[in-house]
Residue, then its C-alpha position, 0 to 999 in steps of 0.5 A: m501222676s498220669q501223663t494226661r494230667r501233666n499235659e494239661g498244664a505243661g505249656a504254662a508250667a514250661w513258660a513259668q520255668l523260663g520266666a524264673v530267669l527274670g525273677p519270681l513274677v512270671p512263675w508266680l502269675v502262672w502259679l496263681t492261674q494254674r493252682r486250681r486247674s492243674a496240680w502238676a502245673a501249679a507245683q512246677a510253677a511254685a518251684a519256678t517261683n521259688f527259684g526266681t526268688l533266689v535269682l532275684a535275691v542273689f542278683a540284688s545282693a550282688t548289685l548292692v555290693r557292686v554299688f556300695v563297696p567300691l574296693v570289691g565292686f568287681v566281685g558284685t559285677l562278676t556275681q551278677l554275670a554268674v547269676v545271669v548265666v546260671s539262671l539262664s542255664l537252669g531255666i532252659q533245663g527246667f523248660r525242657a524237662v517240663r515240656g518233656g513231662l518231667p518235673a524240673t528240679y533246682p539245686y537251691e531254692i527259697k521256699v516262698v510258695r509251697r509245693h503240693d506234690 
């Protein structure tokens, strides 16, 4: 895809990457608004939505372990901390990549929104 086509939705796609740190809502809203305007921005927002869904699922699972399994609740707390650190790191890397015109990639993702690359 050409660089000018990527620049059209680069700002929205970059903010979708940062929004994925908090969960899937922000990138999903970006995907909804960009899917007809910029295919590249929509694909990046879809990747961020999928990653945000994974972040939310793992954090919710860790919270359930922390609350309902008292003997190993500390594992849930450590997992919550790890999720925050890893999601911040990957979200910032994705933000920087998209702002530079490169696609953001994540090591794991749950396929919730299809990417049309």
